[in-house]
Phi, psi and omega in degrees: 000124180260132180237127177252118176264103187264013174213164180287128177234174178304147187300332185280349187296308183301312178300321181290327175292322176296324177296336177279356181098011182272148170266114191253132177241116182257107184221075188289354181270358184287140173190163175058224183295329179295322177294315180300315180296320181291324177297319179294323182286313186276325183052062183286159174275332182227136174237132179239128179226163171248278181263350182297133178282140177235114187245179186308315179300331180292319179291325179290333186284333187246101182291327184277347186299122179239344185216128173241124180250122171269109185282065181181194187270306185278166178230024183289348177269003183248136175279091184294326180296317179293321178298314181294323181293335179255008175071034180259125174294133173243124180233164174225188183233069187294142174082347185287339179250014186301313182297319182296315182291321178297319178298320179293320178302315178293324176299317176297320180300313179297318181295319180297325181282320185254359178052050183299317181298320179292323175302311182298314182299319180296315180296321180291339175271000179083022181249137173250120188218062180296331180299315181286314189273356180268026186241036178290148180283326188089150186250340181298127181083356180277162182262126175246124175262124178255122183252101186107099186250058169278203183296323178290316178300319178297316180297321177296318180298318181299316181294316181297319178295322178294336177275000178089016180273152171274124184247127173239138186231149168230136173205149185301329182258001184286136175248159177303323181294317179294319179299316180297320180296330180271354179077027179238159176285154182253136176230141183279339180220161174300324181295319179292325177293320186277350184300117180073009184286141174283336180204152170234146176234123188261129180221054183254143171288154178274111178225167176304328181286331183262353183299119180068013185295326182267099186216217188304319183297332178276312183297328185292336183260358177287163173295140178302135182080014182286178187243136178244122182241130176226109175245019185258266180225138182299327187296339185280348179260136169276099189288332175295318178293324178295315180298320178296320181290328176294328179280314187275328185241008174059032176290154171243152183231136171247110188240131173256352181227142185224150173293137177070026180289151183302146179281337180271180182282336180223160178153175178281152180222108189257358182299124180302336181300326180292339181253005180296136186295341180255009178250131176245105188254150169236168195264051182052056186248014186308318183265006188268068171233159179300318182299314180293320180297320179291320179295318178294319179300317178297323179291323176301314180298318180298318181293316179297321178299317178297319179298317181295324181275004181063031178269168174305139185277120179296144171062024182292132187252355185237026173275144180293130175281331177224148175240175179279359181298140182248340184219156175243122176266126179248121183238117175264123193212165171290135179279089183218156181299131173096346183294307181292326177300320178295318179297315181294325177296319177296315179298321179296315180295332180275357176084024180260119175279140180267124178274308178216157179213140177223133179239117186252124183268136176275161179301142183096337175077012183272330186224162180208164175237126177256131175247115188239114178277124185232157175268120182092151181274120177299137180288167178297327178295319178296317178297319180294324178295322177294317181292339182293341177290124184295345178265007174256121181282317183199155177213131179215166184224145177223149179278151178285000000 
């Protein structure tokens, strides 16, 4: 099994993968056309990336590729449609960087209130300006709206509550009962969560539904001079609306993600948003701590081990939740060579496409039960042909 690590991971990952019997290639500088060319040359079975984009040509280039691991939470840098079309499992490592990203979000919150970065810059320029920088509002007792209460949002809420802040949350799956259990207020919409808030912290995945969702309607109901923090995905913020709100409502923003940020680890960054006087930016470093890197690395090893053992793939994000199958054929049979092949041959001749199949072996290894999801109801003649095999105990069908 060949594994290509196309991004920097914890030092223990490659040796532990080698212990699993894998041939490991560590090439963290790969991206774009260079990645496509290397995939065609190496033809790995497993590809692991962090921020590197993996697009349709990459999946076409590697015939042996069966597993792609995004060593992080989101998968917006992966062409899921292309992966699914070529039968490649795509997985991620959810929750492993939650503490790291939450800590950065809180760091941005503190900086926006006390302007720590501006303090440092002034001192390095040889200026002492306690008059300007001594005007922080303070965060204790202030209202923080968390938009997106997944694992990162929850971790952010815990820290904010420990600081004495009032936390109100909105998330598509959040219920009042769940909010109460977490000790946060419940809001039915982002606007209701942000109403009167001193700060908002965004923790939404990038989807068609969330693209640009946090915009004018949210910023307009915040407290004047409030703080906007985004350590999630740049796409979820309407940046034109944010710039307008920074001008009209004196909002400040702490951003770890930007539109059009470089795909590599270094490079020029010309987006004016990064130089805006009311924006305090970091370089997409939310998950970049030793603790998060080690947790993600351990999860990568676990996923590869499952893949090698032909076990169910953890955290797979591109499996069909529903298929076109209309019926399930259940065949109880002798566990012997050719039995299932014969059943599948009969189904093929009868024009039934197989959506999913599972074969469960009984103790002792003599018998098994196959559950075969098929499109269309097999006729009684088809069932009788299957039952005619002396190594088939029984065969029946049920509608979905």
